[in-house]
C-alpha positions as CSV (number, residue, x, y, z in Angstrom):
1,M,-13.2,-3.3,-20.4
2,L,-9.4,-3.5,-20.5
3,F,-8.9,-6.8,-18.3
4,A,-5.5,-6.9,-19.2
5,D,-4.9,-3.9,-16.5
6,F,-6.8,-6.2,-13.8
7,V,-4.2,-9.2,-14.7
8,S,-1.3,-7.2,-14.9
9,G,-1.9,-5.2,-11.7
10,S,-2.4,-8.6,-9.7
11,F,1.3,-9.8,-10.6
12,A,2.8,-6.6,-10.0
13,G,1.1,-5.9,-6.6
14,A,2.5,-9.5,-5.6
15,C,6.0,-8.7,-6.7
16,G,5.7,-5.6,-4.7
17,V,4.8,-7.3,-1.5
18,A,7.8,-9.6,-1.8
19,V,10.1,-6.9,-2.2
20,G,9.0,-4.8,0.6
21,Y,7.7,-6.6,3.4
22,P,10.5,-6.5,5.5
23,L,10.7,-2.9,5.8
24,D,6.7,-2.6,6.0
25,T,7.0,-4.8,9.3
26,V,9.5,-2.2,10.6
27,K,7.5,0.8,9.8
28,V,4.0,-1.0,11.3
29,R,5.8,-1.3,14.6
30,I,7.2,1.7,14.7
31,Q,3.7,3.3,14.2
32,T,1.9,1.3,16.7
33,Q,4.9,0.5,19.3
34,K,6.6,2.8,21.8
35,Q,9.4,0.2,22.4
36,F,10.6,0.5,18.8
37,T,12.4,4.2,18.6
38,G,13.7,4.3,15.1
39,V,14.4,2.2,12.2
40,Y,17.9,1.0,13.1
41,Q,16.9,0.0,16.6
42,C,13.6,-2.0,15.5
43,V,15.2,-4.1,13.0
44,V,18.0,-4.9,15.3
45,E,15.4,-5.7,18.0
46,T,13.3,-7.7,16.0
47,F,16.1,-9.7,14.3
48,S,18.0,-10.6,17.7
49,K,14.4,-11.6,19.5
50,E,12.8,-13.5,16.1
51,G,15.4,-13.9,13.8
52,V,14.7,-13.2,9.8
53,H,10.9,-14.3,10.5
54,G,10.4,-11.7,12.4
55,F,10.2,-9.6,9.1
56,F,8.1,-11.8,7.2
57,K,5.1,-12.3,9.9
58,G,1.7,-12.3,8.0
59,M,3.0,-12.2,4.5
60,S,1.3,-15.0,3.1
61,L,-2.5,-13.7,3.3
62,P,-0.8,-10.5,1.9
63,I,0.6,-12.2,-1.0
64,A,-2.6,-13.6,-1.7
65,T,-4.9,-10.7,-1.6
66,I,-2.8,-8.1,-2.8
67,S,-2.9,-9.8,-6.2
68,M,-6.7,-8.9,-6.0
69,T,-6.1,-5.5,-4.4
70,S,-3.7,-4.3,-7.0
71,S,-6.1,-5.9,-9.6
72,V,-8.4,-3.5,-8.4
73,V,-6.3,-0.4,-8.3
74,F,-4.9,-0.9,-11.9
75,G,-8.3,-2.2,-13.2
76,T,-10.2,0.7,-12.1
77,Y,-7.8,3.2,-12.6
78,R,-7.2,2.4,-16.4
79,N,-11.0,1.6,-16.8
80,C,-11.8,5.2,-15.4
81,L,-9.4,6.9,-17.7
82,Q,-11.2,5.3,-20.7
83,C,-14.5,6.0,-19.1
84,L,-13.9,9.7,-18.7
85,S,-11.9,10.0,-22.3
86,Q,-15.1,8.9,-23.8
87,A,-17.2,11.2,-21.6
88,R,-16.0,14.3,-23.2
89,G,-15.8,12.8,-26.3
90,A,-12.1,12.1,-27.0
91,C,-12.1,8.4,-26.6
92,C,-8.4,8.6,-29.0
93,G,-7.0,11.4,-27.2
94,P,-4.8,11.9,-24.2
95,N,-6.1,11.9,-20.9
96,T,-6.0,15.3,-18.8
97,K,-4.1,15.5,-15.4
98,L,-7.4,15.9,-13.7
99,E,-8.6,12.7,-14.9
100,V,-5.5,11.0,-14.4
101,F,-6.0,12.3,-10.5
102,L,-9.5,11.4,-10.4
103,S,-8.9,7.9,-11.7
104,G,-6.1,7.2,-9.6
105,M,-8.5,8.2,-6.5
106,A,-11.0,5.9,-7.7
107,G,-8.6,3.1,-7.7
108,G,-7.3,3.8,-4.4
109,V,-10.8,3.9,-2.8
110,A,-12.3,0.7,-4.6
111,Q,-9.5,-1.6,-3.4
112,V,-10.5,-0.8,0.5
113,S,-13.6,-3.2,0.6
114,V,-11.2,-6.2,-0.4
115,M,-7.8,-5.1,1.0
116,S,-9.2,-4.0,4.5
117,P,-9.9,-7.8,6.3
118,G,-6.1,-8.7,5.0
119,D,-4.7,-5.6,6.1
120,I,-5.8,-6.1,9.6
121,V,-4.3,-9.5,9.5
122,K,-1.1,-8.2,8.4
123,V,-1.2,-5.4,10.9
124,R,-1.7,-8.0,13.8
125,L,0.8,-10.5,12.8
126,Q,3.3,-8.0,12.4
127,C,2.9,-6.2,15.8
128,Q,3.2,-9.8,17.4
129,T,6.5,-9.5,18.7
130,E,6.6,-12.7,20.8
131,S,8.7,-15.8,19.3
132,R,7.4,-19.3,19.3
133,R,10.8,-20.4,19.8
134,A,11.0,-18.4,23.0
135,L,11.4,-20.1,26.4
136,T,8.2,-21.5,27.8
137,K,8.0,-18.8,30.6
138,T,7.9,-16.2,28.3
139,P,4.5,-15.1,26.8
140,K,3.3,-17.2,23.9
141,P,2.0,-15.5,20.5
142,K,-1.6,-14.8,20.6
143,Y,-2.0,-15.5,17.0
144,H,-0.6,-18.7,15.4
145,G,-0.7,-17.7,11.7
146,P,-2.9,-15.8,9.2
147,V,-6.1,-18.0,9.0
148,H,-6.1,-18.2,13.0
149,C,-5.6,-14.4,13.1
150,L,-8.6,-13.9,10.7
151,L,-11.0,-16.4,12.3
152,T,-9.9,-14.9,15.9
153,I,-10.9,-11.3,15.0
154,V,-14.1,-12.5,13.6
155,K,-15.0,-14.5,16.5
156,Q,-14.1,-11.6,19.0
157,E,-15.3,-8.7,17.0
158,G,-17.3,-9.9,14.4
159,L,-17.2,-9.3,10.6
160,M,-16.8,-5.6,11.2
161,G,-13.8,-6.0,12.9
162,L,-12.1,-6.9,9.8
163,Y,-12.9,-3.4,8.8
164,R,-11.7,-1.7,11.7
165,G,-9.3,1.1,10.5
166,A,-11.3,1.1,6.7
167,L,-12.0,4.9,7.0
168,P,-8.5,5.8,7.4
169,L,-7.5,3.1,5.1
170,M,-9.6,4.7,2.3
171,L,-8.6,8.4,3.3
172,R,-4.8,7.3,2.7
173,D,-5.4,5.1,-0.5
174,G,-7.9,7.7,-2.2
175,P,-5.3,10.8,-2.4
176,S,-2.4,8.8,-2.1
177,Y,-3.1,6.8,-5.2
178,A,-4.3,9.8,-7.1
179,T,-1.0,11.7,-6.1
180,Y,0.9,8.3,-7.4
181,F,-0.4,7.9,-10.4
182,L,-0.5,11.8,-11.5
183,T,3.3,11.7,-10.4
184,Y,4.1,8.3,-12.7
185,A,2.1,9.5,-16.0
186,T,3.8,13.4,-15.4
187,I,7.3,12.3,-15.4
188,C,6.6,9.6,-18.3
189,E,5.4,12.4,-20.1
190,W,8.3,14.6,-19.3
191,F,11.0,12.2,-20.3
192,A,8.7,11.3,-23.5
193,G,8.7,14.9,-24.4
194,G,5.6,15.1,-25.8
195,S,6.0,12.2,-28.3
196,K,4.6,8.9,-28.5
197,K,7.8,7.0,-28.5
198,K,8.7,4.1,-26.3
199,L,10.2,4.6,-22.9
200,D,13.1,3.1,-21.8
201,W,12.8,0.5,-18.9
202,Y,14.9,2.7,-16.4
203,V,12.6,5.6,-17.0
204,V,9.4,3.5,-16.1
205,M,11.5,2.3,-13.0
206,L,12.2,5.6,-12.0
207,A,8.9,7.3,-12.5
208,G,7.6,4.4,-10.5
209,G,9.7,4.8,-7.3
210,I,9.2,8.5,-7.2
211,A,5.6,7.9,-7.8
212,G,5.6,5.3,-4.7
213,M,7.4,8.1,-2.5
214,A,5.2,10.9,-3.4
215,G,2.2,8.6,-3.1
216,W,3.4,7.9,0.6
217,T,4.1,11.3,1.4
218,I,0.3,12.4,1.4
219,G,-0.5,8.8,2.6
220,T,1.6,8.4,5.8
221,P,-0.4,10.5,8.5
222,M,-3.7,8.5,7.5
223,D,-1.4,5.0,7.7
224,V,-0.4,5.7,11.4
225,I,-4.2,6.5,12.2
226,K,-5.1,3.4,10.4
227,A,-2.4,1.2,12.1
228,R,-3.3,2.6,15.4
229,L,-6.7,1.8,15.1
230,Q,-6.4,-1.8,13.9
231,M,-4.2,-2.6,16.8
232,D,-6.6,-0.7,19.7
233,G,-7.8,-3.0,22.1
234,A,-5.4,-6.2,20.4
235,R,-2.7,-6.1,22.9
236,E,-4.2,-4.0,25.7
237,T,-7.1,-2.0,26.8
238,K,-8.7,-0.3,24.1
239,K,-8.1,3.6,24.3
240,Y,-9.7,5.0,21.6
241,K,-13.2,5.9,20.8
242,G,-12.9,6.5,17.1
243,F,-11.5,8.2,14.2
244,F,-11.1,11.3,15.5
245,H,-10.6,10.7,19.0
246,C,-7.5,8.5,18.0
247,I,-5.9,11.7,15.9
248,A,-6.6,13.7,18.5
249,E,-5.4,11.9,21.3
250,T,-2.1,10.8,19.2
251,A,-1.3,14.4,18.6
252,R,-1.8,15.3,22.4
253,V,0.1,13.0,23.8
254,E,3.0,12.5,20.9
255,G,2.8,15.8,19.2
256,T,1.8,16.2,15.6
257,G,5.2,14.8,14.5
258,V,4.0,11.4,15.0
259,F,2.1,11.4,12.1
260,F,5.3,11.7,9.8
261,R,7.4,9.3,12.0
262,S,7.7,6.6,9.6
263,L,8.2,8.8,6.4
264,G,11.1,8.3,6.0
265,I,11.1,4.2,5.9
266,N,8.0,4.6,3.6
267,W,10.2,6.6,1.6
268,L,12.9,3.9,1.6
269,R,10.5,0.8,0.9
270,A,8.5,2.8,-1.7
271,F,10.9,3.4,-4.2
272,P,12.4,-0.1,-4.7
273,V,8.9,-1.4,-4.4
274,N,7.0,0.7,-6.8
275,M,9.9,0.4,-9.3
276,V,9.0,-3.2,-9.3
277,V,5.5,-2.9,-9.5
278,F,5.2,-0.7,-12.6
279,F,8.4,-2.4,-14.2
280,T,6.3,-5.6,-13.9
281,Y,2.9,-4.0,-14.7
282,E,4.1,-2.4,-18.0
283,V,5.6,-5.6,-19.1
284,L,2.9,-7.6,-18.7
285,T,0.3,-5.0,-19.9
286,G,2.7,-4.5,-23.1
287,F,3.0,-8.5,-23.5
288,F,-0.9,-8.5,-23.0
289,Q,-1.8,-5.9,-25.4
290,A,1.1,-5.5,-27.9
291,G,3.2,-8.8,-27.6
292,G,5.3,-7.4,-25.3
293,E,7.5,-5.2,-27.6
294,G,7.8,-2.4,-25.4
295,V,6.1,0.4,-23.2
296,D,3.8,3.0,-24.1
297,P,3.8,6.3,-22.7
298,P,0.7,7.1,-20.6
299,Q,-1.3,9.4,-22.9
300,L,-1.4,12.5,-20.3
301,G,-2.7,16.0,-22.2
302,L,-1.6,19.3,-20.5
303,E,-5.5,20.3,-20.9
């Protein structure tokens, strides 16, 4: 088992959260609250009412949990690649594109069990627009912080409340991580030109950024449904009966375009975040496995 990939993925994920969290907050608010009509309007209103702190609500728990979830994603991905290669009797040969795709999907699905509780806390806190600094006559925040939010959800909705939205989360992350890793590996292979030369850092960062955008293109519709199910009933009367009802009702009321409403900001956030994620991951993996001398291009075959 390649434990270096678990460790490298852990640190890479934490760095990615730190870079992209403010835009993630804007994305979630646009997806779940009709008062925000666009990126600029959401940024201005959030800053004017809540200050800079408004963009970082609920960040502490994701920083703690993303290390575990990213570790699961990257570790599962690399170990699945190794297992699939050994299964076809080519442990030293390049992986096929299908193997990269399936391994990425396995990594995305595997992380859901550890990601879901932290993700719902993150979404609830990000959508909490009330400020503690507000005047006494204005509504006070329902949640006082990540731990209080977590305990409140368990108290009011039970342990399964922490896994609300887990199905769309799985349907988002399975295909999106499959696309993510396949895009990254393909771009790296293209720049390597079929050789095993070490890639320049700008190639790793460019491939990571483009891979992030490709993954979010696939995952954005399910991301909208996930966020709405996670927020359903938290601020007002519950209106969705389940996963399929949420899809149908959202499309009926707001049109199918709403499923890609946050695609632009997902792209804007995904590029720098995943530049940092893959740069960090490759640096640490190279350090653990080869003394940090460079980055070996992913072994991707054209079979």
